[in-house]
Residue, then its C-alpha position, 0 to 999 in steps of 0.5 A: m500500500s502507498d505510504k502517502p495519504g491519498v484518496l480512498v473510495i469505499v466501493d459499493q457493490l451488492q452480491g457481485d454487482l458493481r454499483p454505478i456510484a462506485l465508478e462515479l466516486l472514482g471519477a470524483a476521487r481522481d479529480l481530488a487526487g489530481k489537485l492534491g498530487v496523490g493517488v487513488q485507492a479503492l477498497v472493495m469488500g465481498h466474496k467471489l468478486g471476480d474481475m471487479p478489482q481489475r474493473l476498478v483499476w480500469n475506471g481510475a484506481d491506482e491501487v485496489i485493496v481487495v478483501d474477498q472472504p466468505e464472511l463478507a458475502e452479505y453486507t452486515t454493519l459490523t463485519y464491513r466496519k471491521a474490514s474497513i477499519s482493519v484496512i485503514d489501520s494497516m496503512p502507514k498514515p490514514p487516508h487524507i480523504v475517504l469517500c462513500g456513496a450515499t446509498t443504503i450501505g454507504r449511509d450505514l457504514a460511513p458514520r461507523i468509520a467516522a465515529h471510530y476515528e472521531t472525524g467529521l463526515t458530510a453526508d449527501c454531497t453534490e460537489l467535492d473540492i479541495g481548498e485552503y481554509e483559515h480558521k479565526g474562531k477563538a472558542d478553541p485557540t489551538k485550532v486557529g490557523t491556516y489549513q491547506n488541502c482541505l476537503y470542501a464537501i458541498r451539499p444543498s441546504f435550506g430546501e435546496s435554495l443554498k449550497a453549504r460548504i462544509i469542512g473538517p480539516w482538524k483530523n484525517p481522514q476527512m470524510a464525505t458521502a456523495r449522491a448517486g448520479v451526481m459525480i462523473p465517472c472517468g470512463e473505462d480504459t482497459t489499457r490502464t494499469g494499477k496495483i491489486t492488493p489482497f487483504t485478509v481480515k481476522f474477524d472476532k465472534e462479536d463481529f457476528i452478533t447480527k446475521v443475514i438469514e435471507t434477502v428478499r428483493d421486490m424487483s417488480s417495483t424496482v427501476d434504475l433511473t440512474k442508468a436510463k438515457v431518457i426519462v419521462s416524468g409525471g407530476f401532480g398535473l397528471g390529475g391522478p394515477d391513471g395519468f402515468e399511462v400517458v407517461r409510460d406511453l411516451a417513454s416507450v418510444f425511446k430505447n433505454s428509457a424510464v418513468g420518473a415522478s415528482r415527490k407529490t405524486v409518490d406521496s399521493g400513492w400514484i406511483p412507487y417511490a422507486h420512480q421519485v426524482g429529486q432531493t428525497g428521491k434519485t438524482v439523475r442526468p439522462l440525455i433527455y428529461i421530459a417533464l409532464g405536468i411538473s411545476g419544477a419546485i426546487q426539490h425536484r429541480v436538484g434531482m434533474s437539472q444536470s440532464g442533457t436536454i430538458i423538455a417541459v410540458n405544463k399548462d401554467e406558463k408561469a411554472p418554475i420549470f420553464q425557467f431552466a428547461h431547454y424547451g418549454i411547451v405551454g399546453d395540455l399534457y394530454e394533447v401534447a404528449p401524443i404529438l411528441k410521441e408521434q414526432f419522436r417516432k417519425s424522427f427515429a424512423e427517418a434516421s433509421v432509413g437514412a442510415k441504410 
């Protein structure tokens, strides 16, 4: 392992499936490491990980620390905490920065690691940066001074109306979790080389106080919005749950598409939470985002404003969404959506003919 404190990404994987947030964090880590002049390490834990370590190298890691043991086949808080701390403790110096995904696993594991090292943790970040900080507070004179190479963990606050820049330069590792779909991956480069370091953790009896008996997933209500190239979302302007048939119908024109929803429609029981886009839902950046009957409140905007092209349809010409949409149509969505579908269908057909 490197003896110079760098940036460590704790990889989010589930039963051998590398989660997109892991690659996004590697992209963010490379940017931070470039500013610090250090390397990027990735810690992946689990069992029967296959080619995952090599894929992490191809996606930006200089070194991948691999803890591949049967005890880690299923995620439990205590075993993954023990493995993470064992790896970090084995390093000559703690990493300068540790990043985790703001996922179910990351939100559980990151605070356990932070508490062990008595260091700060900023959750649910949308931006990460490196900078200098001058502390002038007099409450603790021992902390007064200028701190170099601080992690600036940036996250929305006050209902997404402001950005809070949070730092914790007093102690390493400086930690943050990041929202899925916000950071940009490096892109896979199969010519990239790096070091893969196996690591074995010695577990104790107390690490197995809890045990996973069975894992049941309801795949029928699961949708991965973060992987869709096109998202068609419906808002309260649909008028009721049946309105999502129009949303699904328009989405069906596109390959690799998904149906999204505003918080109000989810809270009203019109569609499952898995479809929710926004501050308390998913953050997405598809190539095309079509909003039908969505007002564009700040809570929704923060989850989709980085989309390549935003098309909004709303009968209220003063709807906030028109302030940031690339294309806006004022009209009845039930009249506009079928026209959009037909126009997209014709465009795809013409493009197919032209390609022959």
